[in-house]
N, C-alpha and C positions, 0 to 999 in steps of 0.2 A: 539900603532898603530897595532902591530901584534895581540894583543888580540882582538881588534875590527874586524880585518880581519878574524880571526878564527871563531868568533861568527857569522859573516855574512855567511861564508861558511857552518857552521853547520846548520844554519836555512834554507839555500838554498838546501842542499843535503838531509836533512831529508825528508822522504816521508810524504805526506799530512795526512795519518792516524795516524802519531805519535802524533800530537796534539790532535786528537780525542781520542786516547787511554788515553792520559793524562787526558782529560776531563772526560772520563768514570771512571777512577780510583779515581776521586776526592771523598772525603767523602761526605755523604748526608748532606743536609742542617740541621742545628740544629732545634729541635722541639720547636715550639713557644707555650707559655703558659701564662696564666694570673697570675700575682703575687698577692697573697692574701693580702699583705701589702698595695696595692694600693686601696683596696676596704673596708678598715676598716671604720666603722661608717656608712656605706651605707645600712646596713641590708641585705647584700648578704651573704648567708651561704657558708661555704667552700665546702659543697657537690655540690651546684649548679656550683661553679667555677670548681670543679673537673670534672663535667659532660662536660662542655665546653672544658676543657683542653684535655679530652680524646676523643673528637669528637664523642661521643655516640649520639644515637637518643634522641629525645625529651622525657621527662617524660610523663607518662600517664596523661591525662587531656583533657580539651576542648580547642580548638584553632580555630581561624578564619583563614581559609585556602582558597587559590585560587585553585579551582578545575578545572583541565584540562582533557578533554576527547579526546583521539587521537590527542594530541598536540594542541587542540583548547580550549581556555579559555571559560568555560561555566558560572560560577558564583563564587561569594565569599560567603562562608557560615561557620558558627561555627559548627565544627564536633568534635566528641569524639574519642580520641586516647586511645586504651587499650593495655595491654601487659600481657602475661602469665608468668608462673614461669620460662620458659626457656629463657625469654628475647625477644621472638618474638612479634612484634607489628603489629597492624592493625587498620584501621579506621572503626568505626561502620557504617554499611549500613542498611537502611530500604527501604521498597517499595516506600515511598514518595520521598526519595533521588533518587532512580532509575528512577522514573517517571520524575523528573526534568532533569535527564541526558538523557532521551529518551531511556532507556534500559528496556527491558521486566522485569516485577516484578517476583522475585523468592524467596523472603524472606517469610518463613512460619510465621504465627501469633505467634507461640511459641518462636521464636528467638527474643532476645532483642538487640543483637549486632552481626550481621552477618559479615562474612569476604568475601569481594567481590571476592578474588582470589579463594576461595573454592566454591563459587556459580557458577562461569563461567569458565570452563576449557579453557585454552588458554589466559585468560585475565591476565594482570599484573597491579600492583599498587605500586607506590613508593612515599614515603613522603620525601620531601626535607625540612628538618627542618630549615636550614639556610634561605631559601626563603619563608617558610610557603606555600609551593605548594604541592598539592596532584595530582600526575600525574597518569592517568588511561589510559591503552591501552586495548581497547575492540574490539574483532572481530566483523565485520559488521553484521554477522548473528544474534547477540544478540540484535542489536539495534532495537528499535521500530520505524522503518522508516516510515514516512508518505508518501503515494503515491503522485506522482507529480500531482499538481492541486487540492489536496484534500481541501475541505472546512469543517471546524468544524461544527458538527451538530447544535451547539448552534448559529452559524452564519447564518443558513438558515432562509430566510424570506418568510412568506406566502404571502406577497404583501399587497396592499391597498384594502379597500372596494370599489368595483366598479361594474358598469353595463357594459356589453359588447354586441355588436350586429354586426354580420357579415352577409352579404347578397349577393345574386347573382340573378339578374333579367334578364328576357328575354321576349320580346314582339314581336308578329308576326301578320302581317296584310296581308291577301291574298285577292286580288280583281281581278275579271275576267269580261270581257265585251263580249257581243254578245247575242245570243239568250238565253243562260243559264247563264247570268251574276249573280254573287253573291259576297258577301263580308263576309269574315270570320276573326274573331279576336280571339287571345288567348294570355294569359299572364301567366308567371310563376315566382315565387319569392321564392328562397331558403333562409331560416332563420336559423341562429345559434346564439341563445341568451344565455346569462349567467349572473350570479351574484356571486361575491366573497364577502364573509363575514367571516373575520378571516381565519381560515383554511378550512372552508367549501366552496365548489364551486358547484353551481347549473348550470346545462347545459340543454338546450332544443333545439332539432333540429326538424324542420318541413318544410313543403312546402305549399305555398299559390298559388292556381291555379284558373284560370278563363277562361271560353270559353262560346260560345253562347248556346251550347247544355245543359251543366250541371251547368252553372252559377258559382258563387264564392264558393269555398270550401277550407278547410284547412286540411292537412293530418299531423298528429303527427308521426314523425319517432321514436324518443325516448326522454325520460326525465329521468335524473338521477342526483344524488348528489355524489360528490367524495371528499375525504379528504386524505391528506398525513399522514402517520404514520411514523414520522421521526425516532423514536427510533427503529423501525423494518426495516427501509429502504424499506417501502412498501407503497402501495396505496390501499384504500378501495373505492369501487364503489357500490352504492345502487340505484336500480331502473331498468329501461329498458336498458339493455346492452347486450354485446356479450362475449362469451368465446374467448380466444386468438387464438385457432386453431393451435397452434404450435406443438402439440403432438396428441391430440384427435380432432375429427372433430368439426368445429365451430358451435355454436348454438346461436340463439337469445333467450333471456329469461328475465323474471322479477325476480329479486332477488338480491343477494349480490355476489361481487367478491372481493377477497383479493389476491394481487399478489406483487411480488418483483418489485420495481420501480428502474430500472437501471439509471434513470436520476439523482438519488441522489448520484451516484458513480462518482468519477473523471474520466476524459477521459482515464487516464492511467490504469483504472481498468475495463473498459467496454470491452466486446468482449473477444476474446481468444488471448493469447500470452504465450509462454512457460516461465517457471521459470529457470533462469540461476544460477547455483551453482558452486562454485570453492573455492580454497584455495590460499591465498596470503602469501608469506614469509615475506614481509616487507610492509610498507605503499606503496600501489601500485595503478596504474591507470588501470582501466578496460574499455575496448572499445568493443562495440558490433557492428558488421556490418552484413548487409543482402544484398546479391547480389552486393557486392562491395560498398554499401552506408553505411556510419556511421549513426546509429540510436540511439545510447546511449553511454554515457561516464560518469564515476564516479570515485571517489577515495575511496579506502577501507583501513581499518587497517589490521595489520597482523592477520592471522587466516582465518577461513571459512567465506565466504560471500554469499549473496543471493540477486538476482535482480528479483523482482516480479512485477515491475510496467512499463514494456515495453508497448508502445502503440500497440493496436491491428492493424493488417494489413490483407487485403484480399489477399495479394501476398504470394505465397509459395516460400520457399527458406531457406536453413539451415542458422543458425546464427553462424557467425565466431567470437569467443571471443578471445581477446588479453589481457594478463595480463602483464603489464610493471612494474617490480620491481624497487625499489629505486636504486639498484646497477646496473641497466642496463639490467638485465636478462629479457628475453621475453618468455612467454609460450603461446601457442595457442591450442585451442580445439574447437570442433564444437558441437552445440546443434541442433538436427534435428527439423525441423519445417514444418508443412503443414497446410494451412488454410482450416479446415473442418467445414462446417456449423453446428450450434448447439453445438459446442465445448465450454467448459468453462475452465477458468484458474484453476490451481491446488488449491484446497481448497475453491473455489467459489461455492456457492449454489444459486439456483433459484427455487421459488415455485409459484404455481398458483392454487387457490382454488375458486370454483364457486358453488353456491347453489341457487336453485330457481325452477321456472316452465317455461317450454319452451313456445315460441310463434312463430307463422308463420310456423315452421316445427315441427310436432308432438305436436301441441298445447295442453296444459293441462297436459303435462307429467312432474312429479316432477323428479328432477335429482340432483346428486352431483358429481362434478369433483374434482380430486386432482392430480396434476402433480408436480414432484420434480426432479430437475437435479443437479448433483454434479460433479465437476471436481476432478477426483481421482488422476491424475498425468499429466505430460506433454503429455502422450500418450492415456489416457483413460478418457472418460466422460460417466457417466451412467445416464439414465433418466427412471423414472417409472411413470405410470399413471393409475388411477383407475376411472371408471365411474359406478355409480349406478343410475338406472332409473326405473320408473314404474308409473302406474296410481293408485290413491287412491282406496283401496279395491281390488287390484289385486297384484299378486306376482311381486316382483322387479327382474330385471335382472342386472347382473354386467359384466363389461369388465375390464380386467387387461392387461397391456402391459409393457414390459421392452425393452429398446433400449440402446445399448452400442456402443459408437463411439470410434474407435481406429485409431491411426496413426501408420502404420507399416513402418519401414525403411529397405529396402533391400540393403545390402552392397555388392558392386562389385568394379570395378575400380572407380565408382562414387556412391554417395548416392542419392537415389530417393525416397522421401516420397510418399507413396500411401495411400490415404484415403479409409477406408473401413467401412461399417456399418454392425453391427450384430443385428439381431432382434430375439427375442424369444417370 
């Protein structure tokens, strides 16, 4: 009885960390291993068993692996595992595999077995041999991100073969009574006809008029053929057409026009919007707000990230960017923004080429127009234009113009974007 009482008192008086200390001081669990005697006659070599017993990496060879990119399963594929003399192992990477992952290609044609970690600074790759999983963590800046709303060029459809006709008519009847009574009638019919045949589109615009003085007559406004050039993201127009007039003065002419067709771009790549760049320490959520309204949100992997598919807006107002890390840390920064006409996104280009002979204004003058615009950064857009013109047998004259659009931010207690245009 006394022994039991003493044992109960000892267990009650001892501090709670005493048992924890005893647990910490316990010897480690024995190492588990496969007994070679159990695998006799199964054709399993002692070297293979030793590899499993020592928990080393898989031997070099080809394995069917589940490939994960930023914790998302992408596909299952047979890949080659190699090792060097120091024992370091890596999975062979080529541009075809990077394309499947949606990562920008960086493998040179001379490389037969590239190491992903060496190609992309900040990226990590881990092979989990027990699960046959290849885990890749790739900064968002390296990903070949498709803009929101993008449609693959191969999925674009020229439409069906068809005839179209749009019209607008007006009829007027004027009658007066009295000593000088008379009746006057006039009619007007505007016609816009077309025919689609494959990728070729024929258009004809004209007007049919009738009155008592001049009778019935038809006036041809213009006739032209247009065709999309999908691989160039452009449109070609041949016939009676007009220059765009966005940089050089507008002209009506007979000839050829080749220009960028922004209708082939997704909505998220039209117009101007700044590129947002930053760095995430973990898998983070990035939120973009303008004037207090959330306009974009995405999740990025650790490393540098870039957001280049914000929808264009005509409203000015700086972009407030919030980066929420996995561990709860929040970082905020601001991207200045001002909606300046004729601005282009960073890296975006637009061209317009016209060649032909003028009509209506300076009729009979041969000319050539070329205009190119380029978005240099979030703050600068440059545009250059060239016009050559003259009459056959006479000297030609040329005009050249450059315009640079800039958004300057003046920092004081508040940030005020001020659009300014420079022309030389």
